[in-house]
Residue, then its C-alpha position, 0 to 999 in steps of 0.5 A: m589114668f595118664d599124667s599126660i597126652e604123650e603117655a596116652i599116645k604111647f600106650a595106644q601105640n604099644k597096645n596090641d588089642g587086635g582092633i581094626p579101624l575103619f576110617a570114613h568121611g562124614a558130615v555133622k550139623v553145626p550146633h545152633s547154626d541158622p541157616v543150618k550148616y554142616e561140617d566135614v568130619i572123619t569117623v572111625t569104626i573099631i572092630n575087635k578082630g576076635d568078635s565082629k559084634s564088638i564095634i565102637e563108632r566115634y569121631k577120629r582122635p589125633e592119637d588114632e593116626t599113631r595107633w594105626p599108622q598103616y590104616w591111616k595112611a591107606f585112608c589118606d591115600g585112598t588105597e587098601v591096607p597092605l597085608e603083612g604076611i601070607p594072604i589067608k587065601e593062599f593057605p592050602m589047609l583052608t576050604p572056601a567056607d573056612i576062608a569066608t569065615c576068617q574074612q568075616y572075623h577080619i583074619r586076613t593072613v596066616e599070621d593072623l590065624a596063628v595068633y587068634p585068641d584061643g577063647q574065640l576060636k569057636n567063631i571059626g567053627s569046629r575046626g578052629t583049634s586045628l586050623k590055628k595049629y596048622a597055621r603055626e606049624f606052617l609058619e614054623y616050617r617056612k622058617g626052617p633051615d631047609i627052606q632057608a638053604m633053598k632060598e639062598r641057593i636060588d639067590q646064588l643061581e640067579k646071580q650066576i645066571g645074571n653074570n653069564q648073561g652079562n658075559m654073553s652080551k659082551r661077546v655078542a657086542g664084540d668086546g674082544v673077548s673072543k679075539p686075540l690081543d697083541v701086547s699093545g692091547q690092539q686086536q690082531p687082524r685075522r690072517k687070510g688063507r688056511p689056518p696055521g698048521s693045515k699044510n703040515r696036517r695035509k702032508k701027514a695025511g698023504 
């Protein structure tokens, strides 16, 4: 099928079949060992996102690291694979039962639901088609110009608040913002006694 291993790896990288790999540590018996010995291995269980019964279990292959780089990195680091998108739990159109069903079929984000295969929507239940439609409309709404304009306005306000806080800190620190300077840049000492013009104002008042 492939002329070289490089072509096979490239095909694996570009293949978007919805497969989810679950890497795990394991041990196998060393053949013909006496006494019996075992060696460490890494296995992978590949689950089809649209069919939880379609499962492939095998030993890890070198190309798996490039086919699923995020899953492989999470396995090596001992962490969970980061979500890319909006968590399915935050989608307001889903009931707790809907969320549990989606998780059973490894639908972790609203984006996963929006691209779920039409032929397998029956797995989610009678509302599968409607939920996929709602997910796509929800994502389109979030990309709309009104939402983008609101986000840009929020960013501008946050920058203005930051600048105002910086100026306030300078005034509190006494950087000379609220005190007059003479031509040499030195702060002028405050005059003692009444402020200028107060005597004249008192005469006029009398």
